[in-house]
C-alpha positions as a Markdown table, in Angstrom:
| # | Residue | x | y | z |
|---|---|---|---|---|
| 1 | Met | 162.8 | 57.2 | 227.8 |
| 2 | Lys | 161.0 | 60.2 | 226.3 |
| 3 | Ser | 162.9 | 62.8 | 224.3 |
| 4 | Arg | 163.1 | 66.2 | 225.9 |
| 5 | Ser | 161.6 | 67.9 | 222.8 |
| 6 | Lys | 158.3 | 66.2 | 223.3 |
| 7 | Ile | 157.9 | 67.2 | 227.0 |
| 8 | Lys | 156.3 | 70.6 | 227.3 |
| 9 | Pro | 157.2 | 72.7 | 230.3 |
| 10 | Ile | 154.2 | 73.1 | 232.7 |
| 11 | Arg | 154.4 | 76.9 | 232.4 |
| 12 | Lys | 154.0 | 76.7 | 228.6 |
| 13 | Val | 151.1 | 74.3 | 228.8 |
| 14 | Phe | 149.4 | 76.5 | 231.4 |
| 15 | Phe | 149.9 | 79.5 | 229.1 |
| 16 | Ile | 148.4 | 77.7 | 226.1 |
| 17 | Glu | 145.4 | 76.8 | 228.2 |
| 18 | Asn | 145.0 | 80.5 | 229.2 |
| 19 | Leu | 145.3 | 81.5 | 225.5 |
| 20 | Asn | 142.5 | 79.1 | 224.6 |
| 21 | Leu | 140.3 | 80.5 | 227.4 |
| 22 | Leu | 141.1 | 84.1 | 226.3 |
| 23 | Lys | 140.2 | 83.2 | 222.7 |
| 24 | Arg | 136.8 | 81.7 | 223.9 |
| 25 | Asn | 136.1 | 84.8 | 226.0 |
| 26 | Leu | 136.9 | 87.1 | 223.1 |
| 27 | Asp | 134.8 | 85.1 | 220.7 |
| 28 | Tyr | 131.8 | 85.5 | 223.0 |
| 29 | Met | 132.2 | 89.3 | 223.2 |
| 30 | Ser | 130.2 | 91.6 | 220.9 |
| 31 | Ile | 132.2 | 93.9 | 218.7 |
| 32 | Ser | 131.6 | 96.9 | 221.0 |
| 33 | Glu | 132.7 | 94.8 | 224.1 |
| 34 | Leu | 135.8 | 93.6 | 222.3 |
| 35 | Phe | 136.7 | 97.2 | 221.3 |
| 36 | Glu | 136.3 | 98.4 | 224.9 |
| 37 | Tyr | 138.4 | 95.4 | 226.1 |
| 38 | Val | 141.2 | 96.1 | 223.7 |
| 39 | Lys | 141.2 | 99.8 | 224.6 |
| 40 | Glu | 141.3 | 99.0 | 228.3 |
| 41 | His | 143.9 | 96.2 | 228.3 |
| 42 | Tyr | 146.2 | 97.3 | 225.4 |
| 43 | Pro | 146.0 | 101.2 | 225.3 |
| 44 | Glu | 149.6 | 101.5 | 224.1 |
| 45 | Asn | 148.9 | 99.2 | 221.0 |
| 46 | Glu | 146.4 | 101.1 | 218.9 |
| 47 | Glu | 147.1 | 98.7 | 215.9 |
| 48 | Leu | 145.3 | 96.0 | 217.9 |
| 49 | Trp | 142.1 | 98.0 | 217.7 |
| 50 | Val | 141.8 | 98.0 | 213.9 |
| 51 | Gly | 140.2 | 95.3 | 211.8 |
| 52 | Ser | 137.3 | 92.8 | 211.9 |
| 53 | Lys | 136.5 | 90.9 | 215.1 |
| 54 | Lys | 138.4 | 87.8 | 213.8 |
| 55 | Ile | 141.5 | 89.9 | 213.0 |
| 56 | Ile | 141.5 | 91.7 | 216.3 |
| 57 | Ile | 141.2 | 88.5 | 218.2 |
| 58 | Arg | 144.1 | 87.0 | 216.2 |
| 59 | Lys | 146.2 | 90.1 | 216.8 |
| 60 | Ile | 145.6 | 89.9 | 220.6 |
| 61 | Leu | 146.5 | 86.2 | 220.7 |
| 62 | Asn | 149.7 | 86.9 | 218.7 |
| 63 | Phe | 150.6 | 89.8 | 221.0 |
| 64 | Glu | 150.2 | 87.6 | 224.1 |
| 65 | Arg | 152.2 | 84.7 | 222.5 |
| 66 | Asn | 155.0 | 87.2 | 221.7 |
| 67 | Arg | 154.9 | 88.6 | 225.2 |
| 68 | Met | 155.3 | 85.0 | 226.6 |
| 69 | Asn | 158.2 | 84.3 | 224.3 |
| 70 | Glu | 160.0 | 87.5 | 225.4 |
| 71 | Glu | 159.5 | 86.5 | 229.0 |
| 72 | Glu | 161.1 | 83.1 | 228.4 |
| 73 | Thr | 164.3 | 84.7 | 226.9 |
């Protein structure tokens, strides 16, 4: 019998796959495309707009993870 802690809920696995896809898509964007994407999808979070491309991508992924965690609670 498997322990419950090792079984991931399907929703969480699906979300992680979406995060990986989002990261790949953001990686392929140019800096100007990334800036426009962030302004369009996260207009209320101006702190996501600042930094190098790598830092902006990390901020977006962290923001989305936090959003998912808030939805679970």
